[in-house]
Backbone as a ProteinNet text record, in pm:
[ID]
protein_1_A
[PRIMARY]
XXXXXXXXXXXXXXXXXXXXXXXXXXXXXXXXXXXXXXXXXXXXXXXXXXXXXXXXXXXXXXXXXXXXXXXXXXXXXXXXXXXXXXXXXXXXXXXXXXXXXXXXXXXXXXXXXXXXXXXXXXXXXXXXXXXXXXXXXXXXXXXXXXXXXXXXXXXXXXXXXXXXXXXXXXXXXXXXXXXXXXXXXXXXXXXXXXXXXXXXXXXXXXXXXXXXXXXXXXXXXXXXXXXXXXXXXXX
[TERTIARY]
-2308.8	-2248.8	-2420.3	-2419.8	-2534.8	-2527	-2602.9	-2594.1	-2701	-2712	-2840	-2854.2	-2967.6	-2952.4	-3123.6	-3096.4	-3244.8	-3304.9	-3359.3	-3387.2	-3591.4	-3630.8	-3788	-3871.3	-3831.1	-3928.6	-3876.4	-3965.7	-3909	-3881.2	-3719.5	-3698.3	-3606.4	-3608.7	-3484.6	-3404.3	-3288.6	-3166.6	-3058.7	-3017.6	-2932	-2778.1	-2663.7	-2523.1	-2532.7	-2479.4	-2519.6	-2347.2	-2317.9	-2197.4	-2122.5	-1969.7	-1869.8	-1771.8	-1733.6	-1654.6	-1519.9	-1377.8	-1290	-1210.7	-1174.3	-1083.5	-950.1	-866.8	-714.8	-668.5	-552	-493.7	-329.5	-313.2	-163.3	-103.1	58.2	79.7	5.4	-26.8	-102.1	-220	-234.2	-344.9	-435.3	-578.5	-686.9	-750.3	-802.2	-866.2	-972.8	-1086.2	-1189.1	-1210.9	-1245.5	-1288.5	-1415.2	-1497.4	-1634.1	-1628.8	-1692.8	-1670.4	-1823.5	-1871.7	-1954	-1975.6	-2017.9	-2063.1	-2110.7	-2060	-2152.1	-2131.3	-2252.7	-2277.4	-2263.8	-2207.8	-2142.6	-2220.9	-2282.9	-2346	-2234.6	-2258.1	-2216	-2066.9	-2022	-1904.2	-1942.8	-1807.6	-1792.6	-1816.3	-1885.4	-1926.3	-1818.3	-1757.5	-1687.1	-1659.7	-1575.4	-1573.9	-1492.9	-1616.5	-1560.4	-1430	-1404.9	-1274.5	-1341	-1223.1	-1238.5	-1315.5	-1430	-1442.2	-1446.2	-1446.9	-1436.8	-1509.4	-1561.7	-1655.9	-1710.1	-1820.5	-1861.9	-1998.7	-1997.8	-2070.1	-2226.1	-2275.6	-2436.5	-2442.6	-2304.1	-2332.7	-2293.6	-2233.7	-2196	-2309.7	-2391.1	-2548.4	-2647.9	-2631.2	-2766.6	-2702.1	-2582.5	-2579.3	-2605.6	-2535.4	-2583.2	-2735.2	-2830.8	-2949.5	-3007.6	-2954.7	-3029.7	-2967.4	-2847.9	-2794.5	-2877.2	-2899.9	-2997.5	-3116.5	-3176.5	-3320.8	-3434.6	-3330.7	-3476.5	-3510.9	-3388.5	-3410.8	-3532	-3620.8	-3725	-3659.8	-3754.5	-3695.2	-3738	-3635.2	-3662.5	-3679.4	-3781.8	-3788	-3699.5	-3591.9	-3503.9	-3524.3	-3516	-3570.9	-3430.2	-3447.9	-3371.2	-3220.1	-3232.4	-3138	-3002.5	-3040.3	-2971.6	-2883.3	-2759.1	-2654.1	-2597.2	-2620	-2547.2	-2576.7	-2604.6	-2657.5	-2612.6	-2539.6	-2510.8	-2566	-2578.4	-2614.8	-2554.2	-2437.4	-2320	-2267	-2347.2	-2306.8	-2405.7	-2422.4	-2509.9	-2478.9	-2465.9	-2427.7	-2536.6	-2527.1	-2611.3	-2578.6	-2652	-2589.2	-2701.5	-2655.9	-2753.4	-2720.3	-2817	-2804.8	-2751.8	-2687.4	-2658.3	-2806	-2765.5	-2859.7	-2821.7	-2906.8	-2848.1	-2858.7	-2752.7	-2739.4	-2691.8	-2741.6	-2651.2	-2505.3	-2413.2	-2295	-2264.6	-2177.7	-2148.2	-2021.5	-1890.2	-1755.9	-1749.8	-1644.4	-1592.8	-1417.2	-1421.2	-1231.4	-1178.6	-1200.3	-1156.9	-1113.1	-1004.6	-933	-954.2	-881	-916.4	-1028.2	-1069.3	-1208.8	-1287.9	-1274.1	-1381.2	-1447.3	-1428.3	-1445.6	-1609.8	-1579.7	-1689.2	-1802.4	-1759.7	-1897.8	-1961	-1924	-2023.2	-2200.4	-2277.7	-2408	-2484.2	-2350.7	-2431.3	-2489.7	-2572.1	-2628.2	-2535	-2516.4	-2400	-2448.9	-2438.1	-2508.3	-2385.8	-2430.1	-2338.2	-2326.5	-2217	-2222.9	-2273.6	-2322.9	-2380.2	-2291	-2315.2	-2220.8	-2242.5	-2157.3	-2170.4	-2139.9	-2241.8	-2255.4	-2214	-2113.6	-2144.8	-2099.1	-2173.3	-2170.8	-2122	-2051.9	-2020.6	-1957.6	-2029.1	-1930.8	-1954.6	-2033.7	-2069.1	-1976	-1934	-1788.7	-1832.3	-1859.1	-1921	-1788.7	-1805.9	-1704	-1788.8	-1735.1	-1791.3	-1696.8	-1753.1	-1703.2	-1810.1	-1703.5	-1811.2	-1830	-1959	-1966.7	-1925.6	-1866	-1844.2	-1973	-2061.3	-2192.3	-2313.8	-2403.2	-2535.4	-2655.3	-2603.6	-2676.2	-2641.5	-2725.8	-2677.5	-2600.6	-2480	-2355.2	-2343.4	-2311.7	-2282.2	-2158.5	-2114	-2046.8	-1862.6	-1927.2	-1768	-1739.6	-1796.8	-1836.9	-1688.9	-1622.5	-1510.8	-1542.9	-1511.2	-1553.2	-1425.9	-1477.3	-1402.3	-1393.4	-1301.2	-1271.5	-1406.4	-1460.6	-1559.5	-1479.3	-1537.6	-1462.1	-1492.8	-1467.6	-1522.2	-1359.4	-1386.7	-1298.8	-1346	-1299.1	-1326.2	-1290.4	-1252.4	-1231.3	-1086.6	-1100.4	-955.9	-903.1	-821	-787.7	-852.3	-917.4	-982.6	-1161.4	-1165.7	-1319.2	-1400.5	-1303.4	-1348	-1403.6	-1496.2	-1571.4	-1498	-1425.3	-1415.2	-1547.7	-1593.7	-1686.8	-1720.8	-1616.6	-1644.3	-1765	-1814.1	-1928.3	-2088.8	-2073	-2137.2	-2234.9	-2382.5	-2461.9	-2495.3	-2527.3	-2511.2	-2599.9	-2660.3	-2782.8	-2655.8	-2725.4	-2670.9	-2667.4	-2733.4	-2745.5	-2733.5	-2706.1	-2691.3	-2810.9	-2933	-3044.5	-3104.8	-3228.4	-3232.2	-3322.9	-3394	-3436.2	-3403.8	-3281.4	-3214.7	-3095.8	-3053.8	-2978.5	-2988.1	-3176.4	-3160.2	-3061.9	-3093	-3007.2	-2871.8	-2810.5	-2655.9	-2613.9	-2710.5	-2667.4	-2743.3	-2809.5	-2844.9	-2754.2	-2695.8	-2590.1	-2448	-2432.5	-2284.5	-2292.7	-2401.8	-2423.8	-2461.7	-2511.1	-2507.9	-2410	-2311.7	-2173.6	-2085.2	-1988.6	-1921.7	-1746.7	-1786.2	-1632.2	-1528.3	-1435.9	-1348.3	-1177.4	-1178.5	-1035	-1002.1	-900.1	-870.9	-753.4	-834.3	-699.1	-684.8	-708.3	-611.8	-543.6	-451.5	-371.8	-464.1	-487.6	-574	-699.1	-819.4	-970.7	-1026.5	-953.6	-1049.9	-938.1	-1010.7	-935.4	-953.7	-1028.5	-1094.9	-909.5	-874.5	-804.8	-742.1	-886.3	-887.9	-843.8	-843.7	-841.3	-997	-1002.3	-1076.9	-1157.2	-1123.9	-1165.5	-1218.4	-1140.4	-1195.5	-1328	-1353.1	-1424.7	-1565.6	-1540.8	-1664.4	-1753.8	-1657.3	-1649.3	-1744.3	-1716.7	-1778.9	-1885.5	-1939.9	-2063.5	-2179.5	-2150.4	-2212.5	-2363.9	-2453.9	-2608.1	-2623.6	-2546.3	-2582.2	-2693.8	-2731.6	-2842.4	-2834.1	-2718	-2645.1	-2617.1	-2590.6	-2517.7	-2396.8	-2337.8	-2175.9	-2105.5	-1974.2	-1920.9	-1864.5	-1897.8	-1828.4	-1645.8	-1669.8	-1499.4	-1395.5	-1454.4	-1356.3	-1314.1	-1415.8	-1385.3	-1258.5	-1191.7	-1052.1	-1077.9	-1099.3	-1147.2	-1038.5	-1082.1	-1000.5	-1023.8	-901.8	-919.3	-1030.1	-1050.9	-1155.7	-1261.6	-1342.8	-1455.9	-1558.6	-1704.4	-1791.2	-1777.2	-1737.2	-1749.5	-1632.8	-1520.3	-1425.9	-1416.1	-1494.1	-1587.1	-1642.2	-1721.6	-1843	-1773.5	-1670.3	-1618.6	-1504.7	-1460.1	-1339.5	-1216.2	-1206.2	-1070.2	-1003.2	-885.2	-768.5	-747.9	-772.3	-742.2	-592.9
-9887.6	-9797.9	-9756.4	-9788.3	-9737.6	-9657.4	-9546	-9455.7	-9444.9	-9404.2	-9407.5	-9275.8	-9169	-9032.4	-8997.9	-8968.9	-8965.9	-8767.7	-8763.9	-8632	-8576.4	-8663.9	-8677.8	-8700	-8712.4	-8773.6	-8880.7	-8938.6	-9036.8	-8994.2	-9021.8	-8985.8	-9067.9	-9058.8	-9181.7	-9087.5	-9131.4	-9072.3	-9138.9	-9087.5	-9171.3	-9100	-9151.7	-9072.2	-9038.5	-8925.5	-8851.5	-8784.4	-8723.3	-8632.9	-8650.2	-8635.4	-8621.6	-8506.2	-8441.1	-8359.4	-8396.7	-8387.9	-8420.3	-8305.5	-8310.1	-8185.9	-8233.6	-8134.5	-8120.1	-8024.1	-8085.3	-7979.5	-7979.9	-7880.3	-7842.3	-7791.9	-7750.4	-7677.2	-7539.7	-7453.5	-7340.5	-7316.9	-7420.7	-7410.5	-7558.7	-7482.5	-7636.6	-7557.3	-7689.3	-7687.3	-7817.5	-7802.1	-7893.4	-7941.4	-8087.6	-8080.2	-8167.1	-8171.8	-8225.5	-8346.5	-8440	-8590.3	-8649.2	-8689.8	-8763.4	-8901.9	-8953.4	-9080.6	-9192	-9310.1	-9442.9	-9532	-9563.8	-9725.1	-9807.7	-9914.2	-10012.2	-10171.1	-10223.7	-10352.8	-10423.4	-10470.3	-10577.2	-10505.1	-10385.2	-10284.5	-10145.3	-10082.2	-9970.6	-9877.3	-9764.9	-9668.1	-9651	-9608.7	-9507.5	-9367.6	-9327.7	-9174.8	-9113.7	-8994.6	-8962.9	-8885.9	-8850.6	-8732.7	-8607.4	-8536.1	-8411	-8301.7	-8228	-8115.1	-8004.2	-7875	-7752.4	-7724.3	-7689	-7616.1	-7471.7	-7469.2	-7372.1	-7275.6	-7141.4	-7070.6	-7140.1	-7172.4	-7216.7	-7318.3	-7429.5	-7558.2	-7517.7	-7418.6	-7394.6	-7298.4	-7219.4	-7128.7	-7257.5	-7358.9	-7439.8	-7550.7	-7540.9	-7649.4	-7572.2	-7434.4	-7355.7	-7332.4	-7350.2	-7317.5	-7454.1	-7586	-7654.6	-7729.5	-7703.3	-7721	-7572.5	-7489.3	-7398.7	-7427.8	-7505.5	-7516.3	-7432	-7317.7	-7221.5	-7109.6	-7052.2	-6950.9	-6868.8	-6830.5	-6714.3	-6588.5	-6486.3	-6383.6	-6285.8	-6201.4	-6078.1	-5941.6	-5865.1	-5693.8	-5631.8	-5565.5	-5464.1	-5383.7	-5302	-5183.1	-5108	-4967.9	-4869.8	-4851.1	-4899.9	-4922.6	-5029.4	-5123.4	-5230.7	-5156.2	-5188.7	-5118.6	-5219.7	-5374.6	-5468.7	-5633.7	-5707.4	-5842.2	-5964.3	-6063.4	-6185	-6296.9	-6458	-6568.5	-6538.6	-6490.8	-6517.6	-6356.7	-6241.6	-6116.9	-6049.8	-5955.7	-5840.8	-5698.7	-5615.6	-5506.3	-5361.8	-5276.3	-5182.6	-5038.9	-4934.1	-4802.5	-4759	-4700.4	-4651.6	-4514	-4388.5	-4229.8	-4236.6	-4122.4	-4073.3	-4081.8	-4129	-4162.4	-4193.3	-4196.8	-4204.7	-4360.7	-4403.4	-4508.8	-4535.6	-4645.2	-4628.8	-4748.8	-4730.2	-4790.2	-4854.8	-4947	-5039.4	-5029.3	-5030.2	-4995.5	-5154.6	-5212.3	-5295.6	-5309.7	-5328.9	-5309.5	-5192.4	-5100.8	-4968.2	-4894.1	-4815.6	-4744.8	-4586.6	-4496	-4341	-4334	-4236.6	-4133.3	-4284	-4336.7	-4448.2	-4502.2	-4539.7	-4619.6	-4526.4	-4399.3	-4314.2	-4304	-4373.1	-4369.5	-4500.1	-4595.2	-4712.1	-4728.9	-4736.5	-4693.4	-4576.6	-4507.7	-4348.3	-4369.4	-4274.2	-4248.3	-4134.4	-4215.9	-4087.5	-4079.4	-3975.7	-3958.8	-4053.7	-4126.9	-4208.4	-4147.6	-4155.5	-4129.2	-4235.5	-4195	-4241.8	-4380	-4521.3	-4605.5	-4710.6	-4748.9	-4865.8	-4999.6	-5138.1	-5222.1	-5347.2	-5443.6	-5560.2	-5691.3	-5774.2	-5921	-6045.2	-6100.8	-6220.5	-6317	-6465.9	-6568.5	-6559.2	-6492.5	-6470.9	-6353.5	-6296.6	-6159.1	-6036.1	-5946.5	-5789.5	-5726.8	-5624	-5522.7	-5394.7	-5294.7	-5162.6	-5024.9	-4920.9	-4814.3	-4704.9	-4618	-4442	-4385.4	-4334.8	-4224.9	-4053.2	-3999.4	-3847.9	-3774.8	-3838.3	-3782.4	-3873.6	-3756.3	-3835.8	-3864.6	-3950.8	-3980.2	-4132.4	-4183.4	-4317.4	-4297.5	-4392.8	-4378.3	-4432.2	-4418.4	-4494.1	-4560.2	-4634.7	-4724.7	-4629.9	-4536	-4443.8	-4366.9	-4326.8	-4281.6	-4354.2	-4229.8	-4234.2	-4284.8	-4457.3	-4427.5	-4405	-4414.4	-4367.6	-4456.5	-4407	-4503.7	-4532.7	-4632.2	-4625.8	-4616.5	-4529.5	-4453.8	-4532.8	-4651.2	-4751.7	-4833.3	-4892.4	-4983.3	-5113.8	-5231.7	-5379.2	-5373.7	-5273.4	-5289.4	-5297	-5374.3	-5415.8	-5273.2	-5259.2	-5177.8	-5162.2	-5284.7	-5316.6	-5331.8	-5274.7	-5252.2	-5348.6	-5485.9	-5594	-5603.7	-5648.1	-5634.5	-5748.5	-5751.5	-5844	-5864.7	-6016.9	-6054.6	-6050.5	-6125.2	-6173.7	-6241.9	-6205.8	-6224.3	-6169.3	-6091.7	-6036.3	-6106.8	-6135.6	-6194.9	-6176.5	-6236.9	-6225.5	-6326.4	-6274.2	-6394.7	-6496.3	-6573.3	-6721.7	-6657.4	-6552	-6548.2	-6407.2	-6376.7	-6262.9	-6203.6	-6239.4	-6173.5	-6019.7	-6013.6	-5888.3	-5871.8	-5992.2	-6000.9	-5981	-5999.2	-6000.1	-5849.7	-5814.4	-5678.8	-5589.6	-5535.3	-5491.2	-5594.7	-5726.4	-5810.3	-5758.7	-5740.9	-5751.2	-5591.8	-5498.5	-5390.3	-5385.6	-5405.9	-5441.8	-5495.4	-5622.8	-5690	-5647	-5564.3	-5460.5	-5343.7	-5283.9	-5176.4	-5233	-5339.5	-5420.5	-5471.7	-5484.7	-5579	-5465.4	-5581.6	-5441	-5408.2	-5266.4	-5256.2	-5234.1	-5327	-5301.3	-5314.9	-5277.3	-5262.3	-5178.3	-5122.1	-5042.7	-5124.1	-5189.1	-5242.4	-5142.9	-5028.7	-4951.5	-4826.6	-4786	-4662.4	-4545.6	-4488.8	-4400.3	-4387.3	-4375.8	-4398.5	-4241	-4144.9	-3990.3	-3920.7	-3820.8	-3692.6	-3573.4	-3615.3	-3512.7	-3490.7	-3366.6	-3307.9	-3399.8	-3446.8	-3520.5	-3662.9	-3704.7	-3848.4	-3913.9	-4062.2	-4144	-4094.6	-4093.8	-4039.6	-3942.2	-3816.2	-3683.5	-3690.3	-3754.2	-3780.1	-3777.7	-3942.3	-3952.9	-3869.8	-3856.3	-3782.3	-3618.6	-3566.3	-3436.1	-3461.4	-3610	-3645.1	-3714.2	-3730.8	-3790.4	-3748.3	-3822.4	-3730.7	-3638.8	-3579	-3493.8	-3539.3	-3413.2	-3475.8	-3398.2	-3337.7	-3304	-3425.8	-3411.9	-3483.7	-3528.1	-3652.8	-3710.9	-3572.9	-3537.3	-3425.3	-3490.9	-3505	-3546.4	-3544.5	-3396.8	-3353.2	-3427.9	-3503	-3578	-3723.6	-3802.1	-3878.3	-3847.6	-3997.3	-4001.3	-4113.8	-3984.2	-4031.2	-4139.7	-4232.1	-4358.3	-4326	-4421.9	-4411.1	-4492.3	-4586.9	-4693.3	-4655	-4699.8	-4666.3	-4805.7	-4739	-4855.9	-4966.8	-4955.7	-5073.6	-5151.3	-5121	-5198.1	-5256.6	-5214.2	-5262.5	-5373.3	-5337.3	-5468.2	-5581.5	-5550.7	-5662.9	-5647.7	-5649.1	-5680.6	-5688	-5560.3	-5535.1	-5457.8	-5469.4	-5369.1	-5217.8	-5134.3	-5012.4	-4969.6
-4902.3	-4791.6	-4720.6	-4641.9	-4512.6	-4446.1	-4441.3	-4346.7	-4266.7	-4159.2	-4059.2	-4006.4	-4031.2	-3947.2	-3905.1	-3797.6	-3736.8	-3766.7	-3863.9	-3868.9	-3848	-3783.3	-3761.3	-3825.7	-3968.4	-4062.4	-4137.8	-4258.7	-4307.9	-4442.7	-4523.4	-4611.1	-4632.7	-4780.1	-4871.3	-4912.6	-4886.8	-4922.8	-5021.2	-5148.5	-5188.6	-5205.5	-5174.3	-5191.8	-5351.5	-5372.3	-5540.1	-5544.3	-5441.7	-5439.5	-5324.2	-5300.8	-5208.9	-5245.9	-5097.8	-5083.7	-5021.6	-5100.6	-5005	-4965.5	-4832.7	-4783.9	-4783	-4817.5	-4822.4	-4750.7	-4670.9	-4556.7	-4588.7	-4618.5	-4631.3	-4502.2	-4529.1	-4416.4	-4365.9	-4487.8	-4493.3	-4587.5	-4614.9	-4724.7	-4717	-4760.4	-4757.3	-4867.6	-4934.1	-5042.9	-5025.8	-5100.5	-5145.7	-5263	-5312.5	-5427	-5436.8	-5529.5	-5536.3	-5644.8	-5591.5	-5674.9	-5668.4	-5813.2	-5853.9	-5772.4	-5719.2	-5687.3	-5727.8	-5807.1	-5843.7	-5741.6	-5730.3	-5628.2	-5747.9	-5619.3	-5679.7	-5644.3	-5701.9	-5631.4	-5566.8	-5420.5	-5348.9	-5344.7	-5362.2	-5316.9	-5277.3	-5234.8	-5200.6	-5336.6	-5309.9	-5455.3	-5458.4	-5594.7	-5631.6	-5649.7	-5670.7	-5685.1	-5828.5	-5854.2	-6028.7	-6021.2	-6132.5	-6145.1	-6051.6	-5982	-5916.8	-5996.6	-5923.5	-6000.1	-5919.3	-5963.8	-5885.7	-5810.3	-5708.3	-5633.3	-5712.1	-5736.1	-5807.1	-5711	-5730.4	-5666.6	-5573.4	-5749.2	-5722.9	-5632.2	-5635	-5566.6	-5405.7	-5394.9	-5275	-5170.8	-5263.6	-5230.6	-5221.2	-5275.4	-5251.3	-5152.7	-5092.8	-4992.5	-4838.2	-4835.1	-4729.6	-4749.9	-4857.7	-4836.9	-4766.5	-4812.2	-4764.1	-4592.8	-4582.6	-4432.3	-4296.4	-4373.3	-4315.5	-4253.4	-4373.3	-4395.3	-4393.7	-4472.5	-4524.9	-4381.5	-4360.4	-4253.5	-4332.4	-4199.4	-4219.7	-4277.8	-4340.2	-4375.8	-4285.9	-4268.3	-4160.2	-4192.3	-4120.1	-4183.1	-4111.8	-4144.8	-4119	-4076.4	-3921.4	-3896	-3985.4	-3938.1	-3970.2	-3896.2	-3813	-3739	-3799.6	-3871	-3933.5	-4057.5	-4030.2	-4135.5	-4231.1	-4183.5	-4280.7	-4210.6	-4322.9	-4234.2	-4348.4	-4281.3	-4322.4	-4229.9	-4302.2	-4194.3	-4053.7	-4028.7	-3940	-3895	-3920.5	-3876.7	-3894.8	-3825	-3805.1	-3708.6	-3817.6	-3784	-3761.4	-3639.9	-3632.7	-3589.8	-3555.7	-3526.4	-3405.7	-3322.8	-3210	-3186.4	-3207.1	-3180.3	-3062.6	-3041.6	-2869.8	-2801.5	-2676.4	-2564.7	-2412.4	-2339.8	-2212.9	-2124.7	-2086.7	-2014.6	-1899.1	-1822.3	-1681.8	-1666	-1631.3	-1657.1	-1517.1	-1529.3	-1398.4	-1407.1	-1276	-1273.7	-1166	-1168.1	-1053.1	-1095.9	-953.8	-915.2	-997.5	-969.6	-1093.5	-957.5	-1012.7	-898.5	-940.3	-850.7	-852.7	-914.4	-973.6	-966.1	-1058.5	-1119	-1171.9	-1073.6	-987.1	-881.6	-826	-802.8	-787.5	-910.3	-1008	-1142.2	-1162.7	-1036.3	-1022.9	-1039.8	-1127.3	-1118.2	-1152.9	-1206.5	-1273.4	-1404.9	-1413.5	-1586.4	-1658.3	-1776.7	-1823.8	-2014	-2020.1	-2211.4	-2264	-2404	-2454.9	-2599.2	-2652.7	-2789.6	-2883.7	-3005.7	-3109.8	-3153.5	-3152.4	-3151.7	-3300.4	-3377	-3453.4	-3363.9	-3365.2	-3346.9	-3404	-3389.7	-3527.5	-3388	-3448.5	-3380.7	-3493.7	-3490.4	-3569.4	-3479.6	-3500.4	-3438	-3271.2	-3212.3	-3096.8	-3002.3	-3082.1	-3072.8	-3086.3	-3013.1	-3042.7	-3003.2	-3128.7	-3151.2	-3194.9	-3106.8	-3095.5	-3128	-3260.9	-3281.3	-3224.7	-3199	-3222.6	-3312.5	-3327.2	-3476.6	-3451.7	-3524.6	-3491	-3564.1	-3582.1	-3588.6	-3532.6	-3520	-3426.4	-3568.7	-3671.8	-3765.6	-3847.7	-3898.1	-3951	-4056	-4054.9	-4140.1	-4227.3	-4350.9	-4487.3	-4489.8	-4584.3	-4633.1	-4593	-4638.6	-4639.8	-4494.3	-4418.7	-4297.6	-4185.4	-4175.7	-4049.5	-3920.8	-3853	-3733	-3638.6	-3507.9	-3389	-3309.9	-3183.8	-3099	-3007	-2969.3	-2855.7	-2721	-2669.7	-2521.4	-2386.1	-2401	-2301.2	-2251.8	-2124.4	-2102.2	-2110.8	-2142.5	-2183.2	-2318	-2377.3	-2536.1	-2591	-2672.1	-2708.8	-2848	-2930.1	-3011.2	-3157	-3168.2	-3298.7	-3251.5	-3136.6	-3087.7	-3025.5	-3006.5	-2959.5	-2839.4	-2757.1	-2648.6	-2548.2	-2454.3	-2369.5	-2258.3	-2312	-2258.3	-2131.8	-2080.9	-1951.2	-1890.9	-1796.2	-1757.8	-1806	-1941.7	-1995.7	-2053.7	-2006.8	-2072.1	-2192.8	-2274.9	-2407.8	-2487.3	-2624.9	-2681.2	-2764.9	-2796.5	-2869.5	-3036.4	-3095.9	-3212	-3265.7	-3413.1	-3439.2	-3572.9	-3456.3	-3543.2	-3511	-3579.4	-3569.8	-3423.7	-3389.6	-3295.4	-3130.2	-3135.8	-3024.1	-3003.1	-3111.5	-3088.8	-2956.3	-2906.5	-2784	-2623	-2700.1	-2565.7	-2571.9	-2660.1	-2706.2	-2639.6	-2646.9	-2601	-2453.3	-2407.3	-2255.5	-2198.7	-2254.3	-2203.7	-2200.6	-2276	-2278.1	-2168.5	-2144.1	-2050	-1906.2	-1898.1	-1774.5	-1731.3	-1811	-1733.6	-1700.7	-1618	-1542.3	-1625.4	-1638.1	-1688.5	-1579.4	-1597.4	-1506	-1559.8	-1662	-1701.2	-1853.3	-1858.8	-1985.1	-2041.2	-2237.7	-2300.3	-2379.3	-2401.5	-2500.4	-2413.5	-2489.9	-2396.9	-2417.7	-2501.6	-2531.4	-2551.3	-2517.8	-2535.2	-2586.6	-2566.9	-2562.4	-2586.2	-2612.9	-2691.9	-2536	-2428.9	-2296.3	-2265.2	-2193.7	-2139.9	-2033	-1938.2	-1822.2	-1860.3	-1979.9	-2006.6	-1974.1	-1982.3	-1953.6	-1815.8	-1723.9	-1585.2	-1603.1	-1637.7	-1644.7	-1762.2	-1862.4	-1966.9	-1884.9	-1826.7	-1752.7	-1655.2	-1558.9	-1466.4	-1454.3	-1581.5	-1627.7	-1710.6	-1698.4	-1759.7	-1691.7	-1582	-1438.9	-1474.6	-1454.6	-1416.6	-1524.8	-1618.6	-1704.4	-1844.1	-1843.5	-1929.7	-2103.8	-2098.5	-2246.5	-2346.2	-2459.5	-2556.8	-2512.3	-2516	-2522.1	-2616.7	-2561.6	-2646.8	-2727.9	-2853.9	-2962.6	-2982.9	-2973.2	-3013.5	-2917.2	-2815.2	-2747.6	-2780.5	-2901.1	-2970.6	-3044.4	-3074.5	-3152.1	-3311.1	-3393.7	-3492.1	-3587.4	-3634.3	-3717.8	-3843.7	-3930.4	-4072.2	-4108	-4000.1	-4064.5	-4079.4	-4196.7	-4249.9	-4205	-4212.4	-4183.5	-4271	-4341.1	-4458.4	-4418.2	-4394.9	-4316.3	-4193.5	-4106	-3986	-4031.3	-4096.2	-4119.2	-4176.5	-4242	-4341.8	-4233.5	-4177.8	-4061.6	-4110.8	-4168.7	-4294.7	-4190	-4213.1	-4118	-4206.6	-4118.5	-4179.1	-4209.6
[MASK]
+++++++++++++++++++++++++++++++++++++++++++++++++++++++++++++++++++++++++++++++++++++++++++++++++++++++++++++++++++++++++++++++++++++++++++++++++++++++++++++++++++++++++++++++++++++++++++++++++++++++++++++++++++++++++++++++++++++++++++

């Protein structure tokens, strides 16, 4: 068997192992086989062997090409190859509303106090939760509903036309934040977003142009912990 691949350098490769993927109705499993070359014939596969953690880690490292190490700033909460989670303290940011009705139409382009937030990016999907305290959360910290339009009940952001980075690296977290705040908030995906007596519109109308901190008491606290959010576990 001859295989040609262009990788930019001259290397000699030998077929040593093969992975076979089996699909059932609801189950998939993989077996590893040693390959024995044959003269003037197709190579033969040895008996199936179970995959080991060491083999998978070695395969991932080789496919990743040895990603460069990153120095994590204090706002990073968790990081894996395809996921990053971080938090932002209370701040003031401009927000944009489009195709909105009622009082929300008057909120477009205004600057508002923002609650402390937890952000999670994985596989190009952004999820956001709020924090009931303006400090770095720990694994057991209970999270709250982020009081924004365009978010589903699990915190996933409806990306729409939002400008977003291609990766989940430390270097682009500010780009994810900028993309979120500069996107157009167009609709509510969750029935209740805040405990404010005036509802969503009453909350943000009361904060328009204010320099005070976001009223934490208006947040809806969830049973979900930071650890569950990072691992995408159901609470």
